[in-house]
All heavy atoms as an XYZ file, in Angstrom:
724
protein
N      -9.594     18.675     11.945
C      -9.258     19.508     10.799
C      -9.550     18.740      9.500
O      -9.599     17.503      9.512
C      -7.766     19.904     10.838
O      -6.980     18.731     10.684
C      -7.392     20.630     12.114
N      -9.665     19.428      8.391
C      -9.893     18.744      7.119
C      -8.759     17.793      6.748
O      -8.998     16.719      6.185
C      -9.997     19.893      6.114
C     -10.432     21.065      6.915
C      -9.802     20.875      8.268
N      -7.531     18.171      7.068
C      -6.399     17.295      6.750
C      -6.470     15.995      7.548
O      -6.181     14.915      7.024
C      -5.083     18.016      7.029
N      -6.861     16.090      8.802
C      -6.990     14.883      9.625
C      -8.117     13.992      9.116
O      -7.986     12.756      9.107
C      -7.227     15.263     11.078
N      -9.207     14.591      8.677
C     -10.300     13.796      8.101
C      -9.858     13.135      6.799
O     -10.213     11.986      6.520
C     -11.523     14.682      7.860
C     -12.243     15.181      9.109
C     -13.339     16.161      8.741
C     -12.792     14.016      9.907
N      -9.070     13.842      6.001
C      -8.523     13.256      4.772
C      -7.600     12.092      5.075
O      -7.624     11.067      4.382
N      -6.783     12.239      6.114
C      -5.886     11.155      6.520
C      -6.678      9.936      6.984
O      -6.331      8.795      6.654
C      -4.940     11.634      7.624
N      -7.756     10.166      7.707
C      -8.596      9.059      8.156
C      -9.239      8.355      6.965
O      -9.303      7.120      6.927
C      -9.666      9.567      9.118
N      -9.709      9.124      5.989
C     -10.320      8.534      4.790
C      -9.295      7.707      4.002
O      -9.606      6.607      3.537
C     -10.907      9.622      3.911
N      -8.078      8.222      3.877
C      -7.027      7.469      3.172
C      -6.688      6.188      3.928
O      -6.457      5.141      3.306
C      -5.776      8.328      2.999
S      -5.975      9.643      1.785
N      -6.640      6.250      5.242
C      -6.353      5.061      6.051
C      -7.424      3.997      5.862
O      -7.120      2.809      5.720
C      -6.259      5.431      7.532
O      -5.178      6.281      7.759
N      -8.676      4.417      5.848
C      -9.764      3.472      5.619
C      -9.678      2.864      4.223
O      -9.903      1.663      4.040
C     -11.117      4.155      5.825
C     -11.469      4.486      7.268
C     -12.735      5.331      7.326
C     -11.637      3.213      8.081
N      -9.350      3.685      3.225
C      -9.216      3.183      1.857
C      -8.117      2.138      1.777
O      -8.277      1.093      1.139
C      -8.932      4.339      0.896
N      -6.992      2.388      2.429
C      -5.882      1.430      2.428
C      -6.330      0.113      3.055
O      -6.036     -0.967      2.533
C      -4.654      2.011      3.167
C      -4.047      3.138      2.345
C      -3.616      0.929      3.439
C      -3.033      3.971      3.092
N      -7.042      0.196      4.164
C      -7.519     -1.014      4.832
C      -8.461     -1.829      3.963
O      -8.373     -3.059      3.903
N      -9.343     -1.147      3.260
C     -10.294     -1.849      2.396
C      -9.579     -2.463      1.196
O      -9.792     -3.623      0.855
C     -11.421     -0.889      1.940
C     -12.260     -1.511      0.848
C     -12.282     -0.503      3.125
N      -8.717     -1.697      0.553
C      -8.008     -2.175     -0.644
C      -7.138     -3.383     -0.322
O      -7.091     -4.356     -1.079
C      -7.149     -1.044     -1.237
C      -8.043      0.052     -1.809
C      -6.205     -1.576     -2.315
C      -7.308      1.335     -2.107
N      -6.443     -3.334      0.805
C      -5.476     -4.385      1.141
C      -6.123     -5.628      1.741
O      -5.430     -6.609      1.984
C      -4.427     -3.832      2.104
N      -7.426     -5.627      1.945
C      -8.054     -6.773      2.603
C      -8.688     -7.729      1.595
O      -7.998     -8.367      0.816
C      -9.072     -6.287      3.639
O     -10.110     -5.567      2.999
N      -9.969     -7.868      1.622
C     -10.684     -8.871      0.827
C     -10.484     -8.706     -0.683
O     -10.197     -9.693     -1.367
C     -12.185     -8.882      1.209
C     -12.968     -9.836      0.334
C     -12.340     -9.260      2.678
N     -10.609     -7.486     -1.246
C     -10.438     -7.391     -2.699
C      -9.052     -7.853     -3.170
O      -8.941     -8.579     -4.144
C     -10.648     -5.909     -2.996
C     -11.446     -5.396     -1.858
C     -11.016     -6.210     -0.664
N      -7.993     -7.446     -2.465
C      -6.646     -7.854     -2.872
C      -6.458     -9.350     -2.657
O      -5.838    -10.035     -3.469
C      -5.581     -7.073     -2.102
C      -4.166     -7.372     -2.564
S      -3.830     -6.999     -4.291
C      -3.398     -5.293     -4.182
N      -6.996     -9.893     -1.574
C      -6.914    -11.331     -1.329
C      -7.588    -12.119     -2.430
O      -7.076    -13.146     -2.877
N      -8.737    -11.649     -2.894
C      -9.444    -12.313     -3.988
C      -8.624    -12.255     -5.274
O      -8.516    -13.249     -5.988
C     -10.809    -11.649     -4.204
C     -11.540    -12.223     -5.388
O     -11.868    -13.436     -5.355
O     -11.787    -11.481     -6.363
N      -8.036    -11.103     -5.563
C      -7.235    -10.958     -6.787
C      -6.025    -11.877     -6.772
O      -5.675    -12.488     -7.788
C      -6.795     -9.505     -6.945
N      -5.379    -12.004     -5.621
C      -4.195    -12.856     -5.516
C      -4.584    -14.327     -5.557
O      -3.989    -15.128     -6.277
C      -3.408    -12.528     -4.220
C      -2.309    -13.531     -3.983
C      -2.839    -11.121     -4.293
N      -5.599    -14.696     -4.801
C      -6.008    -16.100     -4.720
C      -6.468    -16.651     -6.063
O      -6.128    -17.773     -6.433
C      -7.120    -16.256     -3.683
C      -7.618    -17.676     -3.449
C      -6.503    -18.552     -2.881
C      -8.797    -17.662     -2.494
N      -7.228    -15.851     -6.789
C      -7.773    -16.323     -8.065
C      -6.963    -15.853     -9.267
O      -7.402    -15.965    -10.401
C      -9.237    -15.894     -8.187
C     -10.080    -16.532     -7.141
N     -10.496    -15.849     -6.028
C     -10.547    -17.788     -7.016
C     -11.208    -16.662     -5.262
N     -11.253    -17.849     -5.841
N      -5.776    -15.329     -9.013
C      -4.834    -14.886    -10.045
C      -5.481    -13.969    -11.073
O      -5.390    -14.184    -12.268
C      -4.170    -16.078    -10.723
C      -3.199    -16.764     -9.785
C      -2.391    -17.786    -10.494
N      -2.942    -19.095    -10.184
C      -2.811    -20.153    -10.934
N      -2.139    -20.089    -12.041
N      -3.334    -21.293    -10.576
N      -6.147    -12.952    -10.581
C      -6.766    -11.942    -11.443
C      -5.772    -10.793    -11.612
O      -5.757     -9.842    -10.831
C      -8.067    -11.450    -10.832
C      -9.106    -12.547    -10.660
C     -10.338    -12.010     -9.958
C     -11.361    -13.093     -9.743
N     -12.528    -12.593     -9.003
N      -4.929    -10.911    -12.631
C      -3.826     -9.959    -12.802
C      -4.312     -8.525    -12.989
O      -3.742     -7.594    -12.412
C      -2.957    -10.378    -13.977
N      -5.346     -8.325    -13.788
C      -5.847     -6.965    -14.018
C      -6.371     -6.327    -12.747
O      -6.092     -5.161    -12.462
N      -7.122     -7.089    -11.971
C      -7.668     -6.585    -10.710
C      -6.538     -6.294     -9.726
O      -6.554     -5.276     -9.039
C      -8.637     -7.609    -10.119
C      -9.309     -7.163     -8.845
C     -10.310     -8.198     -8.351
C     -11.012     -7.764     -7.091
N     -11.973     -8.764     -6.610
N      -5.528     -7.163     -9.677
C      -4.400     -6.977     -8.768
C      -3.628     -5.708     -9.124
O      -3.255     -4.935     -8.248
C      -3.479     -8.187     -8.805
C      -2.305     -8.072     -7.867
C      -1.436     -9.311     -7.992
C      -0.085     -9.097     -7.398
N       0.779     -8.224     -8.161
N      -3.415     -5.476    -10.413
C      -2.696     -4.266    -10.829
C      -3.474     -3.013    -10.463
O      -2.899     -2.039     -9.978
C      -2.422     -4.305    -12.330
C      -1.329     -5.252    -12.723
C      -1.102     -5.247    -14.209
C      -0.065     -6.293    -14.581
N       0.150     -6.357    -16.032
N      -4.787     -3.045    -10.701
C      -5.611     -1.880    -10.378
C      -5.614     -1.622     -8.870
O      -5.477     -0.473     -8.429
C      -7.040     -2.095    -10.884
N      -5.750     -2.684     -8.078
C      -5.743     -2.516     -6.622
C      -4.371     -2.080     -6.122
O      -4.271     -1.280     -5.185
C      -6.172     -3.808     -5.934
C      -7.654     -4.155     -6.080
C      -7.915     -5.575     -5.581
C      -8.515     -3.158     -5.336
N      -3.307     -2.574     -6.734
C      -1.959     -2.156     -6.337
C      -1.769     -0.666     -6.597
O      -1.185      0.044     -5.772
C      -0.899     -2.961     -7.092
O      -0.952     -4.311     -6.719
N      -2.259     -0.194     -7.736
C      -2.166      1.230     -8.042
C      -2.979      2.052     -7.045
O      -2.509      3.072     -6.539
C      -2.642      1.502     -9.465
C      -2.653      2.967     -9.884
C      -1.245      3.557     -9.846
C      -3.242      3.109    -11.273
N      -4.177      1.579     -6.736
C      -5.007      2.272     -5.750
C      -4.327      2.284     -4.378
O      -4.404      3.277     -3.651
C      -6.379      1.607     -5.656
C      -7.247      1.823     -6.880
S      -8.744      0.824     -6.941
C      -9.496      1.168     -5.366
N      -3.650      1.191     -4.022
C      -2.933      1.096     -2.748
C      -1.835      2.155     -2.678
O      -1.730      2.895     -1.695
C      -2.350     -0.316     -2.606
C      -1.644     -0.577     -1.318
C      -2.350     -0.927     -0.180
C      -0.268     -0.504     -1.233
C      -1.706     -1.181      1.013
C       0.384     -0.759     -0.049
C      -0.331     -1.103      1.080
N      -1.030      2.248     -3.729
C       0.072      3.217     -3.745
C      -0.475      4.648     -3.739
O       0.039      5.515     -3.012
C       0.998      2.964     -4.957
C       2.013      4.078     -5.115
C       1.714      1.632     -4.809
N      -1.508      4.899     -4.528
C      -2.088      6.248     -4.551
C      -2.710      6.613     -3.203
O      -2.633      7.767     -2.771
C      -3.121      6.363     -5.667
C      -2.559      6.331     -7.086
C      -3.688      6.344     -8.108
C      -1.588      7.470     -7.319
N      -3.301      5.641     -2.525
C      -3.861      5.898     -1.192
C      -2.756      6.248     -0.207
O      -2.930      7.113      0.651
C      -4.647      4.684     -0.699
O      -5.756      4.445     -1.512
N      -1.614      5.564     -0.330
C      -0.494      5.900      0.551
C       0.045      7.286      0.248
O       0.436      8.031      1.155
C       0.619      4.852      0.453
C       0.404      3.749      1.423
C      -0.020      2.489      1.155
C       0.555      3.817      2.846
N      -0.145      1.779      2.325
C       0.206      2.552      3.372
C       0.936      4.813      3.731
C       0.243      2.279      4.732
C       0.978      4.528      5.080
C       0.634      3.280      5.562
N       0.074      7.657     -1.036
C       0.509      9.016     -1.378
C      -0.459     10.041     -0.782
O      -0.032     11.069     -0.238
C       0.592      9.167     -2.893
N      -1.754      9.752     -0.860
C      -2.746     10.644     -0.254
C      -2.602     10.718      1.250
O      -2.706     11.801      1.847
N      -2.354      9.571      1.869
C      -2.165      9.552      3.323
C      -0.921     10.341      3.714
O      -0.919     11.059      4.713
C      -2.067      8.112      3.840
C      -1.903      7.958      5.347
C      -3.077      8.587      6.092
C      -1.765      6.490      5.712
N       0.127     10.229      2.907
C       1.351     10.991      3.179
C       1.065     12.491      3.152
O       1.473     13.223      4.056
C       2.430     10.645      2.137
O       2.736      9.261      2.226
C       3.690     11.453      2.353
N       0.368     12.928      2.126
C       0.079     14.357      1.995
C      -0.852     14.853      3.098
O      -0.591     15.896      3.715
C      -0.535     14.632      0.624
N      -1.914     14.100      3.362
C      -2.885     14.579      4.350
C      -2.364     14.484      5.775
O      -2.595     15.385      6.580
C      -4.214     13.821      4.226
O      -3.976     12.414      4.329
C      -4.898     14.134      2.905
N      -1.649     13.410      6.095
C      -1.119     13.327      7.461
C       0.029     14.308      7.659
O       0.202     14.851      8.756
C      -0.686     11.896      7.794
O       0.326     11.462      6.924
N       0.791     14.562      6.604
C       1.827     15.595      6.700
C       1.224     16.959      6.930
O       1.723     17.746      7.742
N       0.125     17.247      6.231
C      -0.552     18.529      6.422
C      -1.150     18.630      7.824
O      -1.108     19.689      8.452
C      -1.650     18.702      5.375
N      -1.690     17.531      8.320
C      -2.288     17.541      9.661
C      -1.223     17.736     10.743
O      -1.473     18.400     11.753
C      -3.047     16.236      9.905
N      -0.047     17.184     10.525
C       1.014     17.287     11.534
C       1.889     18.523     11.352
O       2.703     18.839     12.222
C       1.889     16.041     11.480
N       1.723     19.206     10.233
C       2.575     20.359      9.927
C       2.531     21.427     11.020
O       3.554     22.037     11.332
C       2.160     20.963      8.581
C       2.991     22.133      8.168
N       4.306     21.981      7.783
C       2.706     23.449      8.094
C       4.804     23.167      7.472
N       3.848     24.079      7.657
N       1.391     21.622     11.610
C       1.252     22.668     12.631
C       2.137     22.405     13.844
O       2.720     23.322     14.406
C      -0.203     22.782     13.059
N       2.255     21.149     14.240
C       3.039     20.851     15.439
C       4.491     20.477     15.135
O       5.376     20.762     15.930
C       2.380     19.731     16.239
O       2.311     18.564     15.458
N       4.760     19.856     13.999
C       6.115     19.393     13.697
C       6.847     20.252     12.669
O       8.038     20.087     12.476
C       6.081     17.946     13.190
C       5.596     16.896     14.180
C       5.535     15.545     13.499
C       6.502     16.841     15.396
N       6.122     21.106     11.975
C       6.752     21.940     10.951
C       7.068     21.136      9.696
O       6.414     20.154      9.382
N       8.094     21.564      8.989
C       8.455     20.915      7.728
C       8.849     19.461      7.887
O       8.696     18.674      6.977
C       9.620     21.644      7.080
C       9.191     22.727      6.196
C      10.349     23.243      5.411
N       9.970     24.575      4.969
C      10.761     25.406      4.398
N      11.997     25.080      4.199
N      10.328     26.556      4.029
N       9.373     19.115      9.017
C       9.797     17.739      9.254
C       8.659     16.735      9.143
O       8.888     15.563      8.889
N       7.430     17.202      9.318
C       6.275     16.308      9.243
C       6.170     15.666      7.871
O       5.932     14.469      7.755
C       4.992     17.077      9.557
N       6.357     16.446      6.823
C       6.272     15.884      5.474
C       7.396     14.884      5.224
O       7.181     13.853      4.586
C       6.300     16.993      4.427
C       5.003     17.745      4.346
C       4.903     19.039      4.817
C       3.874     17.149      3.813
C       3.709     19.734      4.755
C       2.671     17.828      3.747
C       2.598     19.118      4.216
O       1.421     19.792      4.155
N       8.584     15.177      5.713
C       9.708     14.250      5.532
C       9.440     12.934      6.243
O       9.680     11.850      5.684
C      11.004     14.876      6.043
N       8.944     13.012      7.472
C       8.655     11.782      8.222
C       7.522     10.980      7.579
O       7.607      9.753      7.472
C       8.297     12.131      9.668
C       9.439     12.683     10.526
C       8.905     13.150     11.872
C      10.521     11.643     10.708
N       6.488     11.665      7.141
C       5.360     10.973      6.513
C       5.775     10.334      5.193
O       5.376      9.212      4.878
C       4.201     11.934      6.289
S       3.417     12.466      7.824
N       6.577     11.038      4.409
C       7.054     10.485      3.145
C       7.953      9.282      3.378
O       7.830      8.260      2.687
C       7.801     11.563      2.341
O       6.910     12.663      2.127
C       8.282     11.029      1.012
N       8.849      9.356      4.351
C       9.725      8.217      4.659
C       8.905      7.020      5.129
O       9.172      5.876      4.734
C      10.747      8.617      5.722
N       7.901      7.261      5.940
C       7.050      6.170      6.422
C       6.303      5.493      5.286
O       6.266      4.266      5.189
N       5.704      6.276      4.406
C       4.960      5.702      3.276
C       5.897      4.946      2.343
O       5.569      3.859      1.866
C       4.224      6.799      2.525
N       7.072      5.496      2.079
C       8.026      4.838      1.178
C       8.481      3.493      1.740
O       8.572      2.505      1.009
C       9.233      5.746      0.932
N       8.742      3.424      3.038
C       9.181      2.148      3.608
C       8.060      1.116      3.624
O       8.295     -0.070      3.405
C       9.732      2.337      5.040
O       8.742      2.969      5.848
C      11.001      3.169      5.033
N       6.826      1.559      3.830
C       5.709      0.612      3.813
C       5.477      0.079      2.410
O       5.284     -1.124      2.206
C       4.438      1.270      4.389
C       4.613      1.458      5.896
C       3.201      0.449      4.079
C       3.571      2.301      6.550
N       5.531      0.945      1.408
C       5.352      0.506      0.027
C       6.494     -0.419     -0.387
O       6.273     -1.442     -1.039
C       5.226      1.720     -0.910
C       3.898      2.434     -0.634
C       5.312      1.298     -2.369
C       3.771      3.783     -1.292
N       7.719     -0.093      0.009
C       8.857     -0.965     -0.310
C       8.710     -2.322      0.373
O       9.029     -3.361     -0.222
C      10.164     -0.292      0.114
N       8.223     -2.345      1.604
C       8.057     -3.624      2.298
C       6.988     -4.469      1.626
O       7.080     -5.696      1.601
C       7.708     -3.405      3.767
O       6.404     -2.881      3.902
N       5.987     -3.833      1.020
C       4.971     -4.583      0.282
C       5.620     -5.347     -0.870
O       5.317     -6.517     -1.100
C       3.910     -3.628     -0.252
C       2.828     -4.288     -1.059
S       1.729     -3.015     -1.710
C       1.081     -3.849     -3.123
N       6.531     -4.695     -1.583
C       7.234     -5.366     -2.679
C       8.092     -6.511     -2.172
O       8.146     -7.578     -2.779
C       8.092     -4.371     -3.454
C       7.260     -3.467     -4.322
O       6.191     -3.859     -4.765
N       7.740     -2.272     -4.568
N       8.787     -6.317     -1.068
C       9.642     -7.366     -0.510
C       8.800     -8.552     -0.054
O       9.101     -9.707     -0.368
C      10.491     -6.819      0.662
C      11.203     -7.939      1.392
C      11.489     -5.799      0.149
N       7.724     -8.274      0.670
C       6.854     -9.358      1.137
C       6.227    -10.111     -0.027
O       6.146    -11.338     -0.014
C       5.761     -8.808      2.049
C       6.225     -8.322      3.414
C       5.080     -7.640      4.140
C       6.775     -9.459      4.234
N       5.788     -9.398     -1.034
C       5.166    -10.047     -2.182
C       6.165    -10.965     -2.896
O       5.848    -12.057     -3.320
C       4.615     -8.996     -3.143
C       4.007     -9.625     -4.339
C       4.512     -9.649     -5.602
C       2.789    -10.371     -4.389
N       3.691    -10.345     -6.431
C       2.623    -10.799     -5.711
C       1.828    -10.710     -3.444
C       1.525    -11.550     -6.108
C       0.745    -11.461     -3.844
C       0.605    -11.862     -5.161
N       7.405    -10.521     -3.027
C       8.420    -11.303     -3.730
C       8.681    -12.635     -3.035
O       8.982    -13.637     -3.678
C       9.710    -10.492     -3.801
C      10.744    -11.104     -4.707
C      11.988    -10.242     -4.855
N      11.742     -8.839     -4.598
C      12.563     -8.064     -3.924
N      13.666     -8.535     -3.423
N      12.281     -6.800     -3.737
N       8.583    -12.668     -1.716
C       8.939    -13.868     -0.973
C       7.741    -14.728     -0.566
O       7.911    -15.707      0.139
C       9.761    -13.495      0.263
C      11.120    -13.006     -0.149
C      11.449    -11.661     -0.078
C      12.065    -13.884     -0.647
C      12.685    -11.210     -0.484
C      13.300    -13.442     -1.053
C      13.609    -12.110     -0.967
O      14.830    -11.665     -1.381
N       6.581    -14.404     -1.039
C       5.411    -15.251     -0.758
C       5.401    -16.438     -1.701
O       5.849    -16.356     -2.834
C       4.133    -14.452     -0.960
C       3.926    -13.428      0.115
C       2.625    -12.776     -0.084
N       1.627    -13.819     -0.325
C       0.347    -13.669     -0.143
N      -0.095    -12.533      0.262
N      -0.490    -14.639     -0.387
N       4.831    -17.539     -1.281
C       4.764    -18.717     -2.139
C       4.008    -18.458     -3.432
O       4.360    -18.989     -4.469
C       4.116    -19.894     -1.406
C       5.073    -20.670     -0.583
C       4.453    -21.973     -0.187
C       5.579    -22.860      0.284
N       5.220    -24.230      0.330
N       2.945    -17.704     -3.370
C       2.172    -17.425     -4.578
C       2.620    -16.126     -5.228
O       1.895    -15.539     -6.018
C       0.682    -17.359     -4.244
C       0.113    -18.682     -3.854
S      -1.632    -18.602     -3.473
C      -2.315    -18.112     -5.039
N       3.828    -15.703     -4.961
C       4.338    -14.441     -5.483
C       4.671    -14.484     -6.955
O       3.982    -15.107     -7.765
N       5.757    -13.858     -7.318
C       6.128    -13.714     -8.726
C       6.329    -15.053     -9.422
O       5.957    -15.210    -10.586
C       7.400    -12.885     -8.843
C       7.184    -11.457     -8.388
O       6.049    -10.960     -8.486
O       8.154    -10.835     -7.941
N       6.933    -16.034     -8.743
C       7.180    -17.327     -9.374
C       5.874    -17.988     -9.781
O       5.772    -18.554    -10.866
C       7.956    -18.256     -8.416
O       9.170    -17.600     -8.059
C       8.297    -19.568     -9.073
N       4.870    -17.908     -8.932
C       3.574    -18.520     -9.237
C       2.972    -17.875    -10.483
O       2.469    -18.547    -11.369
C       2.641    -18.347     -8.043
C       1.302    -18.951     -8.254
C       0.234    -18.383     -8.876
C       0.881    -20.247     -7.864
N      -0.824    -19.237     -8.875
C      -0.452    -20.391     -8.263
C       1.487    -21.301     -7.199
C      -1.186    -21.549     -8.024
C       0.756    -22.432     -6.963
C      -0.555    -22.557     -7.376
N       3.036    -16.564    -10.559
C       2.456    -15.867    -11.705
C       3.251    -16.112    -12.984
O       2.678    -16.227    -14.054
C       2.367    -14.376    -11.423
C       1.326    -14.055    -10.378
C       1.234    -12.578    -10.086
O       2.073    -11.809    -10.588
O       0.318    -12.184     -9.363
N       4.565    -16.193    -12.884
C       5.394    -16.349    -14.077
C       5.418    -17.789    -14.590
O       5.347    -18.019    -15.784
C       6.826    -15.891    -13.791
C       6.922    -14.396    -13.566
C       8.260    -13.977    -13.009
O       9.153    -14.786    -12.829
N       8.398    -12.700    -12.730
N       5.533    -18.748    -13.677
C       5.705    -20.142    -14.076
C       4.470    -21.003    -13.890
O       4.438    -22.136    -14.368
C       6.863    -20.773    -13.293
C       8.151    -20.003    -13.480
O       8.397    -19.431    -14.529
N       8.966    -19.969    -12.446
N       3.497    -20.543    -13.151
C       2.286    -21.311    -12.913
C       2.432    -22.379    -11.850
O       1.565    -23.225    -11.697
N       3.531    -22.366    -11.108
C       3.738    -23.313    -10.005
C       4.209    -22.544     -8.784
O       4.868    -21.522     -8.899
C       4.789    -24.398    -10.357
C       4.302    -25.273    -11.490
C       6.115    -23.788    -10.731
N       3.866    -23.017     -7.583
C       4.321    -22.311     -6.390
C       5.831    -22.391     -6.216
O       6.464    -23.344     -6.655
C       3.592    -23.017     -5.242
C       3.087    -24.282     -5.793
C       3.027    -24.163     -7.281
N       6.371    -21.392     -5.573
C       7.803    -21.341     -5.290
C       8.086    -22.257     -4.111
O       7.624    -22.016     -3.007
C       8.208    -19.890     -4.980
C       9.687    -19.742     -4.774
O      10.457    -20.680     -4.896
N      10.095    -18.513     -4.496
N       8.860    -23.313     -4.335
C       9.156    -24.270     -3.271
C      10.064    -23.684     -2.202
O      10.042    -24.106     -1.056
C       9.802    -25.515     -3.862
N      10.878    -22.717     -2.564
C      11.801    -22.082     -1.607
C      11.570    -20.571     -1.616
O      12.293    -19.847     -2.272
C      13.240    -22.385     -1.989
C      13.618    -23.831     -1.745
C      14.919    -24.166     -2.394
N      14.588    -24.370     -3.813
C      15.397    -24.210     -4.828
N      16.607    -23.839     -4.637
N      15.009    -24.397     -6.060
N      10.547    -20.107     -0.896
C      10.218    -18.677     -0.938
C      11.267    -17.774     -0.354
O      11.985    -17.970      0.468
C       8.927    -18.580     -0.144
C       8.813    -19.813      0.647
C       9.640    -20.843     -0.050
């Protein structure tokens, strides 16, 4: 179905955004690139939520959108938690030194 193809496209976009480009932005401290990729990551998850919810709507009904939204929200929230506790996370960007106790 078109919704399933949209979900596949969003999944591929998430994989591409979260891999080499984001790694390059973090490693070389490219704040502008990181912000743009982070926005693209969140928007891709919103697209995946909508398209996968639409694809599953036929079999699960309204609950499909609730489950897809909850899944996307927890993944996006975990990204923030993981980023905060990485050595090169917020402390590195704010102070210019790695966090000794992540």
